[in-house]
MARBA-3410 file (N, C-alpha, C, O; in Angstrom, 1 decimal):
128
20.1,-21.8,8.0,20.3,-20.6,7.2,20.8,-20.9,5.8,21.8,-21.7,5.7 ~ 20.1,-20.4,4.8,20.5,-20.7,3.4,21.1,-19.5,2.8,20.6,-18.3,3.0 ~ 22.1,-19.6,2.1,22.7,-18.5,1.4,22.4,-18.7,-0.1,22.6,-19.7,-0.7 ~ 22.0,-17.6,-0.7,21.8,-17.6,-2.1,23.0,-17.0,-2.8,23.6,-16.0,-2.4 ~ 23.4,-17.7,-3.9,24.5,-17.2,-4.7,24.0,-16.7,-6.0,23.3,-17.5,-6.7
24.4,-15.6,-6.4,24.0,-15.0,-7.7,25.4,-14.8,-8.5,26.4,-14.5,-7.9 ~ 25.3,-15.1,-9.8,26.5,-14.9,-10.6,26.9,-13.5,-10.6,26.0,-12.6,-10.7 ~ 28.2,-13.2,-10.5,28.6,-11.8,-10.6,28.4,-11.2,-12.0,28.7,-11.9,-13.0 ~ 27.8,-10.1,-12.1,27.5,-9.4,-13.4,28.9,-9.1,-14.0,29.8,-8.7,-13.4 ~ 28.9,-9.3,-15.3,30.1,-8.9,-16.1,30.2,-7.4,-16.2,31.2,-6.8,-16.8
29.1,-6.7,-15.8,29.1,-5.2,-16.0,28.9,-4.7,-14.6,27.8,-4.4,-14.1 ~ 30.0,-4.4,-13.9,30.0,-3.8,-12.6,29.5,-2.3,-12.7,29.4,-1.8,-13.8 ~ 29.3,-1.7,-11.6,28.9,-0.3,-11.5,29.5,0.3,-10.3,29.7,-0.4,-9.3 ~ 29.7,1.6,-10.4,30.3,2.3,-9.2,29.9,3.7,-9.2,29.4,4.3,-10.2 ~ 30.0,4.3,-8.1,29.7,5.8,-7.9,30.9,6.4,-7.4,31.5,6.0,-6.4
31.3,7.5,-8.0,32.5,8.3,-7.6,31.9,9.5,-6.8,31.3,10.4,-7.4 ~ 32.2,9.6,-5.6,31.7,10.7,-4.8,32.8,11.7,-4.5,32.6,12.9,-4.0 ~ 34.1,11.4,-4.7,35.2,12.3,-4.5,35.8,12.6,-5.9,36.3,11.6,-6.5 ~ 35.9,13.8,-6.3,36.4,14.1,-7.6,37.9,14.1,-7.6,38.6,15.1,-7.5 ~ 38.5,12.9,-7.6,39.9,12.7,-7.6,40.3,11.6,-8.6,39.5,10.6,-8.9
41.5,11.7,-9.2,41.9,10.7,-10.2,41.9,9.3,-9.7,41.4,8.3,-10.3 ~ 42.4,9.1,-8.5,42.4,7.7,-7.9,41.0,7.1,-7.8,40.9,5.9,-8.1 ~ 40.1,7.9,-7.3,38.7,7.4,-7.2,38.1,7.0,-8.6,37.4,6.0,-8.7 ~ 38.4,7.9,-9.6,37.9,7.7,-10.9,38.5,6.4,-11.5,37.8,5.6,-12.1 ~ 39.8,6.2,-11.4,40.5,5.1,-11.9,40.0,3.8,-11.3,39.7,2.8,-12.0
39.8,3.8,-10.0,39.3,2.6,-9.3,37.9,2.2,-9.8,37.6,1.0,-10.0 ~ 37.1,3.2,-10.0,35.7,2.8,-10.5,35.8,2.4,-12.0,35.1,1.4,-12.3 ~ 36.6,3.0,-12.8,36.7,2.6,-14.2,37.3,1.3,-14.4,37.0,0.5,-15.3 ~ 38.2,0.9,-13.5,38.8,-0.4,-13.5,37.8,-1.6,-13.3,38.1,-2.7,-13.8 ~ 36.7,-1.3,-12.7,35.7,-2.3,-12.5,34.8,-2.4,-13.7,34.1,-3.4,-13.9
34.8,-1.3,-14.6,33.9,-1.4,-15.8,32.5,-1.1,-15.4,32.1,-0.9,-14.3 ~ 31.6,-1.2,-16.5,30.2,-1.0,-16.2,29.8,0.5,-16.2,30.6,1.4,-16.6 ~ 28.7,0.8,-15.5,28.3,2.2,-15.4,29.0,2.8,-14.2,28.9,2.3,-13.1 ~ 29.7,3.9,-14.5,30.4,4.7,-13.4,29.7,6.1,-13.4,29.7,6.8,-14.3 ~ 29.0,6.3,-12.3,28.3,7.6,-12.1,29.2,8.5,-11.2,29.7,8.2,-10.2
29.3,9.8,-11.7,30.1,10.8,-11.0,29.0,11.6,-10.1,28.1,12.2,-10.7 ~ 29.2,11.4,-8.8,28.3,12.1,-7.9,29.0,13.1,-7.1,29.0,13.2,-5.9 ~ 29.7,14.0,-7.9,30.5,15.1,-7.3,30.6,16.2,-8.3,30.4,16.0,-9.5 ~ 30.9,17.4,-7.9,31.1,18.6,-8.8,32.5,19.0,-8.6,33.1,19.0,-7.6 ~ 33.1,19.4,-9.8,34.4,20.0,-9.7,35.3,19.5,-10.9,34.8,19.0,-11.9
36.6,19.6,-10.7,37.5,19.2,-11.7,38.3,18.0,-11.3,38.9,18.0,-10.2 ~ 38.4,17.0,-12.1,39.3,15.9,-11.8,40.6,16.2,-12.6,40.6,16.0,-13.9 ~ 41.6,16.6,-11.9,42.9,16.9,-12.6,43.8,15.7,-12.7,44.2,15.1,-11.7 ~ 44.1,15.3,-13.9,44.8,14.1,-14.2,46.3,14.4,-14.2,46.8,15.4,-14.7 ~ 47.1,13.4,-13.6,48.5,13.5,-13.6,49.1,12.6,-14.7,50.3,12.8,-15.1
48.3,11.7,-15.2,48.7,10.8,-16.3,47.4,10.3,-16.9,46.3,10.3,-16.3 ~ 47.5,9.8,-18.2,46.3,9.3,-18.9,45.7,8.1,-18.2,46.4,7.3,-17.5 ~ 44.4,7.9,-18.3,43.7,6.8,-17.7,43.5,5.8,-18.8,42.9,6.1,-19.9 ~ 43.9,4.6,-18.6,43.7,3.5,-19.6,42.4,2.8,-19.3,42.1,2.4,-18.2 ~ 41.6,2.7,-20.3,40.3,2.1,-20.2,40.4,0.6,-20.8,40.6,0.4,-22.0
40.4,-0.4,-19.9,40.6,-1.7,-20.3,39.3,-2.6,-20.2,39.3,-3.8,-20.6 ~ 38.2,-2.0,-19.6,37.0,-2.7,-19.5,35.9,-1.8,-20.1,36.0,-0.6,-19.9 ~ 34.8,-2.4,-20.7,33.8,-1.5,-21.2,33.2,-0.7,-20.0,33.0,-1.2,-18.9 ~ 32.9,0.6,-20.3,32.5,1.5,-19.3,31.6,2.6,-19.9,31.8,3.0,-21.0 ~ 30.7,3.1,-19.0,30.0,4.3,-19.3,30.2,5.2,-18.2,29.9,4.9,-17.0
30.8,6.4,-18.5,31.2,7.4,-17.5,30.1,8.5,-17.6,30.1,9.2,-18.6 ~ 29.3,8.6,-16.5,28.1,9.5,-16.6,28.2,10.6,-15.5,28.2,10.3,-14.3 ~ 28.3,11.9,-16.0,28.3,13.0,-15.0,27.0,13.7,-15.0,27.0,14.9,-14.5 ~ 25.9,13.1,-15.4,24.6,13.8,-15.4,24.2,14.4,-14.1,24.4,13.7,-13.0 ~ 23.7,15.6,-14.1,23.3,16.3,-12.8,24.4,16.9,-12.1,24.2,17.5,-11.0
25.6,16.9,-12.6,26.8,17.5,-11.9,27.6,18.3,-12.9,27.6,18.0,-14.1 ~ 28.4,19.2,-12.4,29.3,20.0,-13.2,30.7,19.4,-13.1,31.4,19.7,-12.1 ~ 31.1,18.5,-14.0,32.3,17.8,-13.9,33.2,18.1,-15.1,32.8,18.1,-16.2 ~ 34.5,18.4,-14.8,35.5,18.6,-15.8,36.6,17.6,-15.6,37.1,17.5,-14.4 ~ 37.0,16.9,-16.6,38.2,16.0,-16.5,39.3,16.8,-17.3,39.1,17.0,-18.5
40.3,17.1,-16.6,41.4,18.0,-17.2,42.7,17.2,-17.2,43.1,16.5,-16.3 ~ 43.4,17.4,-18.3,44.8,16.9,-18.4,45.8,17.9,-18.0,47.0,17.7,-18.1 ~ 45.4,19.1,-17.5,46.3,20.1,-17.0,47.3,20.5,-18.0,48.5,20.9,-17.7 ~ 47.0,20.4,-19.3,47.9,20.7,-20.4,49.2,19.9,-20.3,50.3,20.3,-20.7 ~ 49.1,18.7,-19.6,50.3,17.9,-19.4,50.1,16.5,-19.9,51.1,15.8,-20.1
48.9,16.0,-20.0,48.7,14.6,-20.4,47.4,14.4,-21.2,46.5,15.2,-21.2 ~ 47.4,13.3,-21.9,46.2,12.9,-22.6,45.3,12.4,-21.6,45.7,12.0,-20.5 ~ 44.0,12.5,-21.9,43.0,12.1,-20.9,42.8,10.6,-20.8,42.9,10.0,-19.7 ~ 42.4,9.9,-21.9,42.1,8.5,-21.9,42.8,7.8,-23.0,43.0,8.3,-24.1 ~ 43.1,6.5,-22.7,43.6,5.6,-23.7,42.7,4.4,-23.7,42.6,3.7,-22.6
42.0,4.1,-24.8,40.9,3.0,-24.8,41.5,1.8,-25.5,41.9,1.9,-26.6 ~ 41.6,0.7,-24.8,42.2,-0.5,-25.4,41.3,-1.0,-26.5,40.1,-0.8,-26.6 ~ 41.9,-1.7,-27.5,41.3,-2.3,-28.6,40.0,-3.2,-28.2,40.1,-3.9,-27.3 ~ 39.0,-3.0,-29.0,37.8,-3.8,-28.7,36.9,-3.4,-27.6,35.9,-4.0,-27.3 ~ 37.3,-2.3,-26.9,36.6,-1.8,-25.7,35.6,-0.7,-26.1,35.9,0.2,-26.9
34.4,-0.7,-25.5,33.4,0.3,-25.7,33.5,1.3,-24.5,33.4,0.8,-23.3 ~ 33.6,2.6,-24.8,33.7,3.6,-23.7,32.8,4.7,-24.1,32.9,5.3,-25.2 ~ 31.9,5.1,-23.2,30.9,6.1,-23.4,31.1,7.2,-22.3,31.2,6.9,-21.2 ~ 31.1,8.5,-22.8,31.2,9.6,-21.9,29.9,10.4,-22.0,29.5,10.7,-23.1 ~ 29.3,10.7,-20.9,28.0,11.4,-20.9,28.1,12.6,-19.9,28.5,12.5,-18.8
27.7,13.8,-20.4,27.5,15.0,-19.6,28.8,15.4,-18.8,28.8,15.5,-17.6 ~ 29.9,15.5,-19.6,31.2,15.8,-19.0,31.9,16.9,-19.8,31.6,17.0,-21.0 ~ 32.8,17.6,-19.2,33.6,18.5,-20.0,35.0,17.9,-19.9,35.6,17.6,-18.9 ~ 35.6,17.7,-21.1,36.9,17.2,-21.3,37.8,18.4,-21.7,37.6,19.0,-22.7 ~ 38.8,18.7,-20.9,39.6,19.9,-21.1,41.1,19.7,-20.9,41.5,18.8,-20.2
41.8,20.6,-21.6,43.3,20.7,-21.4,44.1,19.4,-21.6,45.0,19.1,-20.9 ~ 43.6,18.5,-22.5,44.4,17.3,-22.8,45.6,17.7,-23.6,45.6,18.7,-24.4 ~ 46.7,17.0,-23.4,47.9,17.4,-24.1,48.7,16.1,-24.5,48.7,15.2,-23.6 ~ 49.2,16.1,-25.7,50.1,14.9,-26.0,51.3,15.4,-26.8,51.2,16.3,-27.7 ~ 52.4,14.9,-26.5,53.6,15.2,-27.1,54.2,13.9,-27.7,54.6,13.0,-26.9
54.2,13.8,-29.0,54.7,12.5,-29.5,54.6,12.5,-31.0,54.3,13.5,-31.7 ~ 54.9,11.3,-31.6,54.9,11.2,-33.0,53.6,10.6,-33.6,53.5,10.4,-34.8 ~ 52.6,10.5,-32.7,51.3,10.0,-33.1,50.5,11.1,-33.7,50.7,12.3,-33.4 ~ 49.5,10.7,-34.4,48.6,11.7,-35.1,47.8,12.5,-34.1,47.5,12.1,-33.0 ~ 47.5,13.7,-34.5,46.8,14.7,-33.6,45.4,14.2,-33.2,44.9,14.7,-32.2
44.8,13.3,-33.9,43.5,12.8,-33.5,43.6,12.0,-32.2,42.5,11.7,-31.6 ~ 44.7,11.7,-31.7,44.9,10.9,-30.5,45.2,11.7,-29.3,45.8,11.2,-28.3 ~ 44.9,13.0,-29.3,45.3,13.9,-28.2,44.5,13.6,-27.0,45.1,13.3,-25.9 ~ 43.2,13.8,-27.0,42.4,13.6,-25.8,42.0,12.2,-25.6,42.0,11.8,-24.4 ~ 41.9,11.4,-26.6,41.5,10.0,-26.4,42.3,9.2,-27.4,42.4,9.5,-28.6
42.8,8.1,-27.0,43.4,7.1,-27.9,42.4,6.0,-28.0,42.0,5.4,-27.0 ~ 42.0,5.7,-29.2,41.1,4.6,-29.3,41.4,3.8,-30.6,40.8,4.2,-31.7 ~ 42.2,2.9,-30.5,42.6,2.0,-31.7,41.6,0.8,-31.7,41.7,0.0,-30.8 ~ 40.8,0.8,-32.7,39.8,-0.3,-32.9,38.9,-0.5,-31.6,38.6,-1.6,-31.2 ~ 38.6,0.6,-31.0,37.6,0.6,-29.9,36.5,1.5,-30.3,36.5,2.2,-31.4
35.4,1.4,-29.5,34.2,2.3,-29.8,34.1,3.3,-28.7,33.9,3.0,-27.5 ~ 34.3,4.6,-29.0,34.2,5.6,-28.1,33.0,6.5,-28.5,32.9,6.9,-29.6 ~ 32.1,6.8,-27.5,30.9,7.5,-27.7,30.9,8.7,-26.7,31.1,8.5,-25.5 ~ 30.7,9.9,-27.2,30.6,11.1,-26.4,29.3,11.7,-26.6,28.9,12.2,-27.7 ~ 28.5,11.8,-25.4,27.2,12.3,-25.5,27.0,13.5,-24.6,27.4,13.5,-23.4
26.4,14.6,-25.1,26.1,15.8,-24.3,27.3,16.2,-23.5,27.2,16.6,-22.3 ~ 28.5,16.2,-24.1,29.7,16.6,-23.5,30.4,17.7,-24.3,30.1,17.9,-25.4 ~ 31.4,18.3,-23.7,32.1,19.4,-24.3,33.6,19.1,-24.2,34.1,18.7,-23.2 ~ 34.3,19.2,-25.3,35.7,19.0,-25.4,36.3,20.4,-25.7,35.9,21.0,-26.7 ~ 37.3,20.8,-24.9,37.9,22.1,-25.2,39.4,22.1,-24.8,39.9,21.3,-24.0
40.1,23.0,-25.4,41.5,23.3,-25.1,42.4,22.0,-25.1,43.0,21.7,-24.1 ~ 42.4,21.3,-26.2,43.2,20.1,-26.4,44.3,20.4,-27.4,44.1,20.9,-28.5 ~ 45.6,20.1,-27.0,46.7,20.4,-27.8,47.6,19.2,-28.1,47.6,18.2,-27.4 ~ 48.3,19.3,-29.2,49.3,18.2,-29.5,50.5,18.9,-30.1,50.4,19.8,-30.9 ~ 51.7,18.3,-29.8,52.9,18.7,-30.4,53.5,17.4,-31.0,53.8,16.5,-30.3
53.7,17.4,-32.3,54.1,16.2,-33.0,55.5,16.3,-33.5,56.0,17.4,-33.9 ~ 56.3,15.2,-33.4,57.6,15.2,-33.9,58.0,13.8,-34.3,57.3,12.9,-34.0 ~ 59.0,13.7,-35.1,59.4,12.4,-35.6,60.7,12.0,-35.0,61.2,10.9,-35.3
END
């Protein structure tokens, strides 16, 4: 019996079938194409750090990622490409001294692309 070995792709992919933060984080940690195959709201208890290039695709489903007015949604590490497709981003919240543009997504020297998605009800409270 011969075994064939193929190099592991640097671009993993995953399917999220349970709309829960833990499942979403596990898939995003692998990077690559992450397909959401569920309908509903993924309620975040803390922001999700994007440390590998990823495409998050909710095509064909009604998906909302919500910060519950308590947390920022995503923090994208420098140099990372992150694409969101067909999602609703809602209720992101940030309290801090950072600028208001960093409420829903933090992306310092990263590439963030949002396609066919809706962002709503994002708030920020700034202080020094």
